[in-house]
N, C-alpha and C positions, 0 to 999 in steps of 0.2 A: 545560518542565523537570519532571522527575520530582521527587516530594517527597523532600527530603534527609532523612537520618537524624540530622543535626547541623549546627550553624552555627559556623564558625570566623571570628572577627572580628579584623581589624586593630585597632589602638588609636588611634594619632595620625591625625587626619583622618577617622576613621570613627566613633569613640565620643566623642572629645573633642578640644579644641584647647588644648594647654599650651605653645605655642611661646614665649609671653612668659616663662613660667617657665624654660623651657629656655635661652632667650637670656640671661636674668638669671644663670643658674648659670655660664655661660661667662664673662660679664663680671665677676662677683664674683671668680672664680678668676684671671682675667687681671690684675685690679686688685691682688689679694693678691700675685701673683708679680712685679708691676712691669712687666708686658707692656703696651705701649702699643697696645692693640687692642680694638675694640668690635664685637661681633656684633649685628646688627640682626635684628628679627623677619623682615623680608623675605628676608634672606639665609638664615636658618635654615629658614623655611617652604619654600623651594625644595629643601631637602635632607631633608624629612620622608620617612621610609620607607627611606632609604639605610642600609646597614650602617655600623657605627661606623668601620671602617677607611677607608671612602671619605670619610666626613664629616671625619675628622681630617686627611686628605690635603688636602682642599679648604680647610678653615679654617686650617690651620697649615702652609702650604708652606715657611715659613722654618725649620722645625725638622726634625731627623731623626726617624726612626720611633720610636726609644726615647723621645725627649722628648715627642713627640705622645701616645704611649700614657700616659706619666706624667701629663701635663696632663689628658688625658681621664679618667683615673682620679680625679683630684682633682675634676673637674667632676661626674662621676657621684656621687661622695661628697657633694658639696654639693647636688646635685639631689635626693637622697633627703630631705634636710631641707626644701628649698624646696617640694617637692611637698606635703608635709604642711602647710606654712604657707600656701602660695599656691594650690596646686591648679591647676586649669585651668577650662575652660568645657565642660561637657557639652553636646553638641548637643541640640537640641530633641527631646523624646520618647524619649531614650535610656533613662533609668532605668525609666520605666513600660513602655516597649517591651520591654526585656530581661525584665521580670517576665512579660509576656504570652508572649513567646517561650519562656521557660524552662519554661512549663507544657506545651509541646509538643515541645521539642527540647533535647538537651544542648547547652550553649553553651560555647565555648572562646575564649580570646584568644591570638593569636600575633602577635608584633611584632618588628621589627628593633631594638628598644631594648636598653639595657644590662640586665644581670641585676638583678632586684629592682624595676624600675620598674613592671612590670605589677602586681605585688602591691601596690605603693603606690597605684597608680591604683584598684585594686579596693577597697582599704581606704578611700581618700579618697571614692570614689563610693558606698560602702556597698552593694556588690553581691556580696559574697562568697558569699552563699547562692544566687546565680543562675549563677555561673560554675563549671563542672565542673573545668576545669584551664586552665593557661596555660603558655606557653613563650616565652622571649625569646631573641633572637639571642645576647645576652651570656652565655647559659648554656653554649653549645657552639660559638659563632662559625660556625654553619652557615647556609646560605641557607634562605629560607622554604620552598622546595619540599621540602627535606630534613626540616625540622621539622614541616611538615604531615604528611608520611608517618610521622614519629615519633608524633605524636598519633593518627593513624589506627591504627597498630599497637598502641599502648598501650591504646586504648579500644575497639578492635574496630570502628572506624567504616568503613562500606562506601560510603556515598554522601553525604559532607559537601560543603558549598560553602564557599568562602572569600569573605568580604565585605571589600572594601578600597577605597581611594580613588586609587590610582596605577596607571600603566601597568605598573610593576614588579610590583605585586600580581597583575595579570592574567597576566603572563609566568610568575611563580612558580606560580600556580594551574595553568596549563597544564602546566608541567613536572611538577607533582605528579599530574596526571591528573584534576583535579576542576574543576567549573564555577566561574566567577568572577562575583561579584555586585559591580557597581561603584556606589559612592555618589558622586554628582557634586558634593556640597557640600564635599568635603574639599580636599586640597592639589594633587591631580593631575588629569590629563586622559587619556582613552584612548577609542578606538572599539572596542576588543577586549574584549567582555564578553558574558556570557550573559543577564544582566539588569542594568538600570540603574534606580536610584531617585534622585530629587532631594531627598528628605528621609527621615529615619529612620522617621517614622510610616507612610509609604507602604510601606517595606520590611516593617515589622511587619505591616501589614494583609495584605500579599501572603502572607507565610509562615504567618501564623496561619490564614488561610482556604484554604491550599493543600490 
């Protein structure tokens, strides 16, 4: 692989695991609304990386679209508070690794999460000085390949790579015309990648020394 001019990271399953907090946000809202429903970690982990509209179809098939959107809005509102309180689990080596990488590359975060969640993650992890920009699906409800191209155009990126943990991340990277770097410790599996790393430190060492 040629040396990239920037690294664009997925968030969930790539930089941290906040599934327990996400599940809790669903369950708090269901309880408040009197809905007899519980979302488990295992169920939600299988949907990490999906766009919100797909998630709410799977999680709430008994409701119509408008009701799903209404509940999802409440969940995301509650999630903002819970991330500040509960946070998540940074994968080993992420914070120090991002510091090393930021000395050599502009770093970006692009996720299929709701608007505002990436910013909360950045603040919680105290990495604001390391991340040049971020873009969430919830900002414009467009797929990752579209948003990758938006970041490329906005910042004049010529040879970025996308780092993610799911097959969908790889597909979206291909559609955007950039290489895909797969991290196998996350929530997904795929054989379609340009590079694979089993831990974040290995990724850092590779790109720092490229």
